[in-house]
C-alpha positions in Angstrom: 0.2 -0.1 0.2 2.8 2.5 1.2 4.6 1.4 -2.1 1.1 2.6 -4.6 1.1 6.0 -2.2 5.1 6.7 -3.5 3.7 5.9 -6.8 0.9 8.8 -6.7 2.9 11.5 -4.7 5.7 11.2 -6.9 3.1 11.1 -10.1 1.5 13.7 -9.2 4.6 16.3 -8.6 6.0 15.2 -11.5 3.2 15.6 -13.4 2.5 19.6 -11.6 6.7 20.2 -11.9 5.9 20.6 -15.8 2.6 22.4 -16.0 5.3 25.8 -15.7 5.8 27.3 -19.7 9.4 27.0 -20.8 11.3 26.0 -24.5 10.5 22.0 -24.2 6.3 23.4 -24.0 6.8 26.1 -26.8 8.7 23.6 -28.9 6.0 21.0 -28.4 2.7 23.4 -29.1 5.1 24.4 -32.3 4.2 20.7 -33.2 1.2 19.9 -32.1 -0.6 23.1 -33.2 1.1 23.2 -37.0 -0.2 18.7 -37.1 3.1 17.3 -36.2 1.9 15.1 -33.5 4.3 12.6 -33.5 7.1 14.6 -33.7 6.1 16.9 -30.8 5.7 13.3 -29.0 9.8 12.9 -29.4 9.8 16.0 -28.1 8.5 14.7 -24.9 10.8 12.0 -24.8 13.8 13.4 -25.4 13.2 16.0 -22.9 11.3 13.4 -20.0 14.7 11.4 -21.0 16.9 14.3 -20.1 15.2 14.9 -16.6 15.6 11.2 -15.8 18.8 11.4 -16.7 19.1 14.4 -14.7 17.1 12.3 -11.7 19.8 9.4 -11.8 22.3 12.0 -11.3 20.8 13.9 -8.9 19.9 10.4 -6.9 22.9 8.6 -7.3 25.8 9.9 -8.8 28.1 13.3 -10.3 25.5 16.0 -8.0 28.0 17.9 -6.7 30.0 18.7 -9.8 27.0 19.6 -11.6 26.1 22.4 -8.6 29.4 24.1 -9.7 28.5 27.8 -10.5 30.6 27.8 -13.5 29.5 24.4 -15.3 26.0 25.7 -14.6 27.0 28.6 -16.3 28.2 26.7 -19.2 25.0 24.3 -19.6 23.1 27.8 -19.5 24.8 29.8 -21.9 24.6 26.1 -24.3 20.9 26.4 -23.9 20.9 30.5 -24.9 22.5 29.4 -28.3 20.0 26.5 -29.1 17.4 28.4 -28.0 18.0 31.5 -30.3 18.8 29.2 -33.3 15.4 27.8 -32.8 13.7 31.0 -31.9 15.0 33.1 -35.5 14.8 29.6 -37.5 10.8 29.9 -36.3 10.5 33.4 -36.9 12.2 33.1 -40.4 9.9 30.1 -41.4 6.5 30.8 -39.7 5.0 32.8 -42.7 5.7 30.2 -45.3 3.3 27.8 -46.3 3.9 23.5 -46.1 4.6 22.6 -49.6 8.0 25.5 -49.9 9.2 24.6 -46.0 11.4 22.1 -47.0 13.7 23.9 -43.8 11.2 23.4 -41.6 9.8 20.2 -42.5 13.6 18.9 -41.5 13.5 20.2 -38.8 10.4 18.7 -37.6 10.8 15.3 -38.5 10.8 12.8 -35.5 14.7 12.1 -34.9 15.2 16.1 -34.7 12.5 16.6 -32.6 13.8 14.3 -29.9 17.7 15.7 -30.5 15.9 19.2 -29.5 13.8 18.1 -26.2 16.7 16.2 -25.4 19.2 19.2 -26.1 16.7 21.8 -24.4 16.3 19.4 -21.0 19.8 19.0 -21.3 20.7 22.5 -21.3 19.1 22.8 -17.6 21.5 20.5 -14.9 19.8 23.0 -11.9 16.4 20.5 -12.3 19.4 18.3 -10.1 18.0 20.4 -7.0 14.2 20.0 -7.9 15.2 16.3 -7.8 16.9 16.0 -4.8 14.1 18.4 -2.9 11.4 16.6 -3.8 13.4 13.1 -2.7 13.7 15.1 0.5 10.1 15.7 0.4 8.3 12.3 0.0 11.4 11.3 2.5 10.2 14.0 5.3 6.4 12.8 4.9 7.5 8.9 6.2 5.5 7.1 2.9 8.1 5.0 4.1 10.4 4.0 7.2 13.5 3.9 4.8 14.1 4.3 0.8 16.4 1.5 -0.5 17.8 2.0 -4.0 14.9 0.6 -5.9 12.4 2.7 -3.8 14.8 5.2 -5.6 14.1 4.5 -9.1 10.1 4.2 -8.4 10.3 8.0 -7.4 12.2 8.4 -10.6 10.1 6.4 -13.0 7.2 7.6 -11.6 7.8 11.5 -11.8 9.2 11.2 -15.2 6.2 9.1 -16.0 4.4 12.9 -14.5 6.3 15.2 -16.3 5.3 13.3 -19.7 2.1 12.9 -18.6 1.5 16.3 -19.0 3.4 17.4 -21.7 1.6 14.6 -23.6 -1.7 15.9 -22.2 -0.4 19.6 -23.5 -0.2 17.9 -26.9 -3.4 16.3 -27.9 -5.1 19.2 -26.4 -3.1 21.9 -29.4 -3.1 19.0 -31.3 -7.0 19.2 -31.4 -6.9 23.2 -30.9 -4.8 23.1 -34.2 -7.7 22.0 -36.0 -9.5 24.9 -36.1 -7.0 27.7 -36.2 -7.0 29.1 -39.4 -3.5 29.3 -41.1 -3.1 33.1 -39.8 -3.7 32.8 -36.5 -1.1 29.5 -37.3 1.0 32.8 -38.3 0.8 34.9 -35.2 1.1 32.1 -33.0 4.5 30.7 -34.8 5.9 34.8 -34.5 4.8 34.9 -30.6 6.6 31.3 -29.7 9.8 32.8 -31.7 10.3 35.9 -30.0 9.5 33.9 -26.5 12.6 31.4 -27.8 14.4 34.5 -28.2 13.5 36.0 -25.1 14.2 32.4 -23.2 17.4 32.5 -24.9 18.6 35.9 -23.5 17.2 34.8 -20.3 19.5 32.4 -20.2 22.9 33.9 -21.6 22.2 36.7 -19.1 22.6 34.2 -16.3 25.2 32.8 -18.0 27.6 35.9 -18.4 26.7 37.2 -14.9 28.4 33.7 -13.3 31.4 34.0 -15.4 31.9 38.0 -14.9 31.8 37.7 -11.5 34.5 34.7 -12.2 36.7 36.5 -14.3 36.5 39.9 -14.1 
């Protein structure tokens, strides 16, 4: 019974953690609204795989190394560059029709979508702190008298499933919404998403520059 409670609570924590809008959600929205639902699911898969990877690192691996400010700043810098490329790409090709948009189709392919989902999530090592915080919260409410490695894996997989479930639900919802959106509205939405991606990239780059400035100036 306690194991079932652990699974449910971990799942709920993961589900609501994925709600705040970020670059991953923007990429999922772009594909779902444009009719690339399978590709949106590949973004989900890539993102969830990266989140789980960091979860296992936090619980069993090299968390102290990734907590270093300079390491975090490096990942923020890489993330900022990825977001700038995606943002510019979205703005440039948002006004092209599907038949004349080979570049968009190439970026929206399944393997590219999987890589984008993983890349966006992997440039966020601070998620380690989220995993550690949630794990301490789970332990503090006394679901289990002690945690073995097996229970820790159950926690990670259940929370990861929660994250993926929300993102899949978002993709399904936007897929239905996309069917009723006119090409003009899709164009406007893509422009907004492109601007949002660039704004997120500037935030990442600013955080990275701020850390490096403190260390090297």
